[in-house]
N, C-alpha and C positions, 0 to 999 in steps of 0.2 A: 693415643691422643697426646699431643705435645704438652709439655709442662707450661703452666701459666706463668707469664713473665710478671714478676713482682717488683714493685718500686721499693725495694728494701733498703736497709742502711747502706750497703755497698753501692747500690744504684744511685741513691741520693748523693753520696759523697762524690761519685764520678760525675754526675750531672752538675753538681756545684763547682767542681774543679774546672770542667769545660766552660761553664758560664763565666767564672771569674777570668779565665784566660781570654775568652772571646771579648768580654767587656773591656779588659785592659788593653787588648789590641786595638779595638775601636776607639778607645779613649786616647791613645797616643797617635793613631793614624788619621783621626778626623781633625780637620782644620776649622776652628771656630772663629777665625778672624773676620769673616763676612758678617757674622752675627753681631760682633762687637762694633764693627764699622757702621753697620746699619743704624745703630743707636745714635750715631753722630748726625745722620741725615734724616732722622725721624721718619723712616719708611719711604723716603723719596727715591731710593735706589730702585731702578726698574728691573728688579730680579727677585726671584723667590728663594735665593740661596739662604738668606737669613732664616726663613721659615724652615728650610731643610735642616739648618744647623740646630734649630730648636728641637725638631723631631729627633735628630740624631742624639742630642744631649739627653733628652728624656728617655730615649731607647737605651742608651748606655747606663743611665741611672737605674732603669728598670731591670736591666740584666744583672747589675750588681746586687740589687735588692733581692731579686728572685734567687740568685745563686746563694746568697747568705741565708735566706729564709729556709731553703730546703736542706741545709746542712744538718746531718743527724747528730746534733748536739743540743744542750739545754737551751731554753728560750732566752736566758739572760745574755749568753754569748751572741746569739743571732740578733737580738735587739741592739746590742752594743755595736756590732758590725754594720748593721743597717743605718744606725744613727751616725756613725762615722762617715759612711759613704754619702748620705744625704747632706749632712752638715758641710763637709769639705767641698763637695761639688757645687752646691748652691752658693757657698761663700766665694768660691773661685769664680763662678760665673758673675756674681754681683760685683766683686772687686775688679774683675776684668772689664766689665762694661764701664765702671766708674773711671778706670784708667783710660779706656778708649774715648770717653767723652772729655777727658782732661780734668776731671774732678780730683783725681789722685795722681800726683806727679812724683813728688820727692818722698823718700830717697829712691832714686831710679834703680840703683843696683839691688836694693832690698826687694822691691816689687817684682823686678825681673826674676829674682831668685825664687821667691815664695809662690809666684803665680806661673812658674815654668810648667808647661803641660806635662812633661815627663815626670817632674817632681810630684805633681798632683796625682797622676796616674798611679805611681808607686805607693803614695801615701794611702790612697783608697784601696787599691787591689791588695797590696802586701799587708797593710795594716789590718784590713778587714779579715784577710786570711789568717793572720796570726791570732786575731781575737777568737775567731770561731774554732781554730785548732788548739786554743788554750796554751799558747806558747808562754814560757816564763823566761828562762835565760836566753832562749832563742831570739828574743827581741834585739839582741846585739846586732843581728844581721839586718835589722831595719835601717841601719845607717847607710845602706846602699841607696836610699832615697835621695841622698845628696849628690849622687853621681850625675844624673841628667842635667841639672843646672850648671854644674861644674864643666861637664863636657860641652854644653851649649855655649858657655862663655869662651872656652878654648877654641871652638869651631868658629865663633864670631871673630875672634882675634885672627884666626888663620884665613878668614875671608873665603871659606869654601863655598861652592855653588849650593843653591837651594836644594837641589835633588840629593846631593851628597849629605848635606846637613840633615835632611829628613830621614834618610836611610840609616845614618849613623846614630841618630837619637833614638829611632825606633829599635834598632839593634841593641843599644845600651839599655833601654827600658826593659825589653823582653829578656835579654840575657841576665841582667842583674836581678830582675824580679823573680824569675824561675830559680836562679842560683841561690838567692837569699831565702826563698821558701824551703828549699832542700837543706840549706845550711842551718836555718833556724830549727828544723826538725832534728838534724844531726846533733846540734849543740844541746838540745833538751835531752836527747837519748843518752848522750855521754854524761851530762851532769846528773841525770837521774840515776845512772848506774854508779857513778862515783859517790853520790849521796847515800845510795842504798848500801854500798860497801862500807862507807864510813859509819853508818848507823848500825850495821851488823857487827862491825868490829867493836863499837862502843858498848853494845848490849851483850856481847858474848862474855861469859864468866872467865876470869883469869885462871890460868892453869894452876893446879895445886903445887905448893912449894914442897920440894923433896925434904923428908925428915933427915935431920942430921944426927 
């Protein structure tokens, strides 16, 4: 009889990893512009794309929440990661709609930066992952969240085609997110080793002085 498959700690970690990666990909690959534009026309658009955007948005949020909830860590970390994901995504959607309706305009550069879809994707996916993984010094790698809006501005100045823009931004988010996740873990392992060595050296007794 075959061994029974158990949803143990390793399986939960693997499922959470896949969930975060899948949610992050959908988060950057999905275009929510129709949902924002629909608020301008109060539903007069003859299309169901805004409804599709809403379903996609809720699906992405659900994936983040499910992935963080099943992580084999203590409840406080899971709650913190879920809170981050829900707060950031709902705030992003609300402010995006307000900008779409013209309620929020200035400063233009600021809102373009903080509401950049790649920026939001990395804040939620990478930030939540660092929380559930209990990163400490590894949070230094979180600075990669600044790359998508910077890259987006450079591509706008370069007047690249929409297809090229989309592919480059998606590549930037995926590469920087995965790279930062590994870098954060590496930083923590190195710093933990150095701190352990320093602590061991401080606690070890001094060698006896030779008698003269």
